[in-house]
C-alpha beads as a LAMMPS data file, in Angstrom:
LAMMPS data file: protein, C-alpha beads

69 atoms
68 bonds

1 atom types
1 bond types

-500.0 500.0 xlo xhi
-500.0 500.0 ylo yhi
-500.0 500.0 zlo zhi

Masses

1 110.0

Atoms # bond

1 1 1 73.838 -343.349 353.011
2 1 1 77.596 -343.487 352.413
3 1 1 79.847 -340.792 353.783
4 1 1 82.036 -339.114 351.205
5 1 1 85.727 -339.598 351.941
6 1 1 87.599 -336.322 352.412
7 1 1 90.042 -335.415 349.647
8 1 1 93.675 -335.903 350.619
9 1 1 95.665 -332.729 351.150
10 1 1 99.333 -332.861 350.215
11 1 1 102.160 -330.438 350.978
12 1 1 103.216 -328.098 348.171
13 1 1 104.973 -330.070 345.439
14 1 1 103.539 -333.411 346.564
15 1 1 100.723 -335.510 345.132
16 1 1 99.389 -339.032 345.540
17 1 1 101.841 -340.421 342.980
18 1 1 104.857 -339.026 344.835
19 1 1 103.548 -340.329 348.181
20 1 1 103.093 -343.811 346.694
21 1 1 106.660 -343.716 345.292
22 1 1 108.074 -342.847 348.720
23 1 1 106.005 -345.583 350.383
24 1 1 107.168 -348.127 347.807
25 1 1 110.809 -347.112 348.408
26 1 1 110.604 -347.628 352.172
27 1 1 108.432 -350.741 352.018
28 1 1 110.991 -352.431 349.741
29 1 1 114.109 -351.191 351.529
30 1 1 116.304 -353.786 353.248
31 1 1 117.073 -353.448 356.944
32 1 1 120.729 -352.788 356.088
33 1 1 119.829 -349.993 353.649
34 1 1 117.442 -348.453 356.202
35 1 1 120.138 -348.518 358.889
36 1 1 122.666 -346.921 356.527
37 1 1 120.158 -344.193 355.636
38 1 1 119.511 -343.512 359.335
39 1 1 123.243 -343.326 360.064
40 1 1 123.767 -340.891 357.182
41 1 1 121.034 -338.610 358.534
42 1 1 122.900 -338.250 361.827
43 1 1 126.127 -337.380 360.000
44 1 1 124.544 -334.521 358.000
45 1 1 125.923 -331.338 359.574
46 1 1 123.138 -329.194 358.054
47 1 1 120.582 -330.697 360.456
48 1 1 120.417 -331.819 364.043
49 1 1 118.503 -334.599 365.724
50 1 1 117.082 -334.110 369.181
51 1 1 114.494 -335.536 371.505
52 1 1 111.584 -333.203 372.231
53 1 1 109.079 -333.895 375.002
54 1 1 105.750 -334.795 373.385
55 1 1 103.901 -331.967 375.092
56 1 1 106.314 -329.430 373.505
57 1 1 106.068 -330.742 369.938
58 1 1 103.211 -328.398 368.896
59 1 1 105.120 -325.369 370.203
60 1 1 108.331 -326.431 368.430
61 1 1 106.376 -326.986 365.192
62 1 1 104.901 -323.466 365.436
63 1 1 108.344 -321.977 366.063
64 1 1 109.791 -323.750 363.021
65 1 1 106.816 -322.706 360.869
66 1 1 107.355 -319.048 361.859
67 1 1 111.056 -319.250 360.996
68 1 1 110.454 -320.980 357.642
69 1 1 107.261 -319.125 356.699

Bonds

1 1 1 2
2 1 2 3
3 1 3 4
4 1 4 5
5 1 5 6
6 1 6 7
7 1 7 8
8 1 8 9
9 1 9 10
10 1 10 11
11 1 11 12
12 1 12 13
13 1 13 14
14 1 14 15
15 1 15 16
16 1 16 17
17 1 17 18
18 1 18 19
19 1 19 20
20 1 20 21
21 1 21 22
22 1 22 23
23 1 23 24
24 1 24 25
25 1 25 26
26 1 26 27
27 1 27 28
28 1 28 29
29 1 29 30
30 1 30 31
31 1 31 32
32 1 32 33
33 1 33 34
34 1 34 35
35 1 35 36
36 1 36 37
37 1 37 38
38 1 38 39
39 1 39 40
40 1 40 41
41 1 41 42
42 1 42 43
43 1 43 44
44 1 44 45
45 1 45 46
46 1 46 47
47 1 47 48
48 1 48 49
49 1 49 50
50 1 50 51
51 1 51 52
52 1 52 53
53 1 53 54
54 1 54 55
55 1 55 56
56 1 56 57
57 1 57 58
58 1 58 59
59 1 59 60
60 1 60 61
61 1 61 62
62 1 62 63
63 1 63 64
64 1 64 65
65 1 65 66
66 1 66 67
67 1 67 68
68 1 68 69
């Protein structure tokens, strides 16, 4: 008896087609383009990058969800 695969759940506004497009973009991206994209992310003043201890990640995610939701 085969097990039925669970249906994928996507965030609002996303579907399998969009996920495949994003995967294709990153799978075909050169190392130079990837590095430039990473550098640009750190220069964006609307966001910040920080290291979070792994054991605190769930708590940080809940805090962000409360603020956004």
